[in-house]
N, C-alpha and C positions, 0 to 999 in steps of 0.2 A: 787329527782328531779322534777320538776314541769311539770304537763302534760298540753300543750295547746289543750284544748279540740277541739275546731274548729279552723281551719286554714282559711278556707273559705266555702262558700256553693256553690253548684252548681246543677243546673238541666237542664243545657244546653245539646245539642247533642254532640256526639263525636268530631265534627271538632272544639269545644272550648277547647279541652284539653291541647294543648300547651300553649295558653294564660292563662288559668286558674292556670296550675302549675307555670309557669313563675310569675305570680301575687303571688304567694305564697312561696318565697324563704326559708322560714323556714322549708320547707319540704325536703329541700337538705340533704342527708345524710351524716352527718359530720364523723361518725365513726361507728364501728360495734356494739356500744352500744346505737344505736338509732334505735327505732321500728317505722314505719309509717304505719299507718291503714287508709284504705278507710271505711267509715262508711255510709251507705245509711240512709235517714232519716226514718228508721224503729224503732221502740221503742224496739224490743227484741235485736237487733243487738247492738243499743246505750247501753243498759245496760250491754249486755255481753262484749262489746269492753271496757266499763268503769271498770268492774271488771278486766279485763285481764290488762288494763293499770295500776291499782292500784297494781296488783301482780308484773308485770314488774318494776315499779318504786321502788317498796320496795326492789327489786333485785339490783337495781343500774343502770336501763335503763333509757333512756329518750324516752318518748312516744310522738308521734305526730299523731293528727287524722285530716282527712279532710272528710268534707262531700261530697260525691259524689254517684250519681246514678250508677247501677250496669253496665250499658254499658260503661259508661266514666271509671269505676274501672278496668275493664278488659284490656282496652287499656293502662291505666295508669300502670298496672302490666306489660303488654307486653313491655312497654318502661322503666321499671325499675323506675318509679316515686313513686311507693306504694309498700310496703314490704308485708302487710298481709291484709286479708279479710276473715271476719267470717261470711259471709252471701251469700254463694254461694248455693242458693236454686234450688235444682234440682228434678224433670225435668223442672221446669219452665225457668231456665236459660240454658238448654241444649245448644242451639245454640252457645251462647257466651263462655260458658265452653268448649265445644269441639273444637271450633276455637283456643282457648287459649291452650288447651291441644296439639293440632295438631303443634303448633308454638314451643312447649317445652319450653314454658317461666314460667310456674307455676308448683308447686308441690302440688298435693291434700294431706292433712293431714288427711282427713277422717271426718266423721260425727260429729258435736258437739252438736246435738239435738235428742234425741232419742224419737220418736213417733210422729214426725211432719207430718202434711198431709195437702193436699188441698182438697176441694170439694165443692159440691152445699150445702149450709146450709139453713134450714128452721126452724121457730119456732116449738118446740116440739107438739103444739097442731095441726099444719099442719100434721106433721109425723104421730101423732095418728088418724088424720081424713082419712089417707089411702095413703097419698103420701110419698112413702118410697125409690122410686127408679127414678133416672133421666129418665129411659124409659117411665115413666108415664108421661112426658111432652107431649107426643103425644095424651095422653087422653083429649078430647075436654074440658070436665067438669074442669078438673084440669088446663088446660091452660087459660080457661076463669077467674077461680079464682085468678089466677098470673098475669092477665093482659097481658099474653105473652111476659113478662118482666123479665129479670135477671138484678139484680144491681151487679155492680162491681167496681174496682179501675181504676185508671188511665190508658188511653190509652198508649200503649208502654211498660207497664209492662208485665213479663211473663205471669201472669194470663190473662190479656187481649188478648194477642196473642193466649193463649189456647182456649179461649172463641170464639173469632172471627174465629178461624179455625173451630171449632165445628159448629158454624153458617153457614159459608161458605159451609161446607160440609153437612149440613141439618142433623147432628147427632141428635138422639133423636126427630126428626121432628123441630129442632130449626130453621130451614131456614127461617121462618116467624116470629120469635121472634124478639124483641128489646133488645139491650143491654144498659142499663143506667149506662155509665162509668164515673165516678167523680173522687173522691179520696177515701182513706179509711175512712177519717172522714165522707165524705159526704155520702158513702154508709152505714156506720154503724148508722149515723142518720136517714137515710130512714128506716133502719131495726128497729131502737128503736121505730120510730114513728109508724110502722105497728104493733110492738108487743104490745105497749101501748093501741092500739085500737082493738087488737085481729084481725088483718087483714091477709090475706094471703102474703106471700113475699117469693121469694127464692133469695138467694145472694151468692156471691163468699166468701167463709169461709175457715179459715185455723187456725190451731194450731200448735205452741203455740201462743196465743194472749188473751188479758183480755175479749174478746168476749164470749170466752168459760167459762168464770167466771161470767160475768155480765148477760148474756142472757142464757135463756132455750132453746138450739138449738139442733137439730140433724143433720147428715150428710147423703145425700141420697146415696142409692148404686149408682155406675158407672160402669154397665157391659160393656160399650165400652171402658173404660180406657181412658177417654180423660184427666183427670187429672193425669194420670200415673197408673203404676202397683199396684197391691195390695191395691186397694180401695183409690188411690190417696196419698198413703206414699210417702213421701218426705225425701230427705237428705238435711240437711243444713252444708254444708262443709265449713272448715278452708282451705284457699289457702294462699301459700306464694310463692314468686318468687323463681326461681331456683338459682339464686345469693344469695339470703338472706338465702335459706335452706343451701347452702354451707359454707357461712361464719359465720353463727350463731346457730351452734347445740345446744347450752344450751337454747336460747330462743325458738327455733324452738321446742325442746322437751317439753317445757311448754305449747305452742300452740297446739302442738298434744294431749297432755294429758287433755285439757280444754274440759268437755263435761257435757251437762245438760238434765235432762228429759224434756219433752214438758210442764209438769206441773211446774217445777221449772221456766221454761222461761215464761210461762203465768201469774204465780205469779209476776215476776219481771215486766213485761209489765204492769201488773195492777196496781203495785206501781208507775212506771215512767208515763205511758201515761194516766191512768184513775184517779188515785189520784195525779197525777202532782207533784210528789216528784222528787228531783234531781237524775239522773241515778248513780251518785257516791253514793249517799245515800243509794238507793236502793240495790246496788251491795254490799256495805260493810255491809248491815243489813243482806243480804243472806249469806254473808261469815261468819259473827259472829253466825248464826245460824247453819251453817254447817261446822265447822271447820275440821271435818274429811274428807269432801269432797275436801277442799282447800289442804289439806296433800297429798291427792292422786293426785291432780293436779301437786304438787311440787315434786312428787317422782323422784329422780335422778337429780333434777335441782339444780344449785348453784346460788349464788350471782354473779356479774360480777367479783368480786375479789375472787371467788372460796369457799367462806363458804357455810355452809348449808343453804338451801333456806327457810325452815320452821321456824327456829329461827329468821331470818331476817324478814320474813313476819309478824309473830306473834308479835314480839318486835315493829314494825312499825304500824301494824293495829289493834293490840290489839284483836286478834280474839279468844282468850280463856280467859275467866275470871279468874282472879288471886285468 
């Protein structure tokens, strides 16, 4: 079956949800063999969802994807308009996640990325010069070299919320610092410019992402855990609605078993976002390089007609060389 990659794009606030979904009638769930994904405009989840879609389609499912921000996604899942979401990044989305869990509308299938983290990132030459911990932001010399500025992504993101809370609470002496909040490309452009000139900069970093491949960077210690416990360690969870979970045990099993390392995801993001290749191409290349991993994803899963999953997927996607 053919996957409609994007039904529509949305960056508006939650009050636009109803009109947005009404304007995309193809998202209506016609039968139990349709899986509707929300896909925020983040490269990692774009490739990850493209990979999952190819597997589901090879098994006989119809896959529909809609580009939605995380805030709207949670409300869409609460209303039963979206079935699955592979980008519940915690703790950054804790507020939205906990609200949805309290309403008992979603089922948490667990972490799909091992090794994800958030944190303050600096060029390695800055780290080697002695700035190794966010606690040192209070050091006047370091603060001056960094122009008392932290570069970050867009206002309204989970990372923005965490950083603004740290400034408001004067954690690490950040009360007098500036947040330069633009977008992921804008922030990384500033980082690249600084690195090319060997200048000092601190920015909101995360892995998985191609920044960890393209730039020589280090993450600062975070003794106050503003990025979360265990040095900013994060979970990137797969969520499905409770109704989908009950009605689709086979598809749910596949979604539950799909997981990647942060290194896998960073390489995928590099191929899609940095090299600007199509996400389906990057996903298929990864599957052909890792057929044994795909077999593990498909363990105990069948096609919609009840036959063995691996044979159907391998026949359609040609994952193993003949």
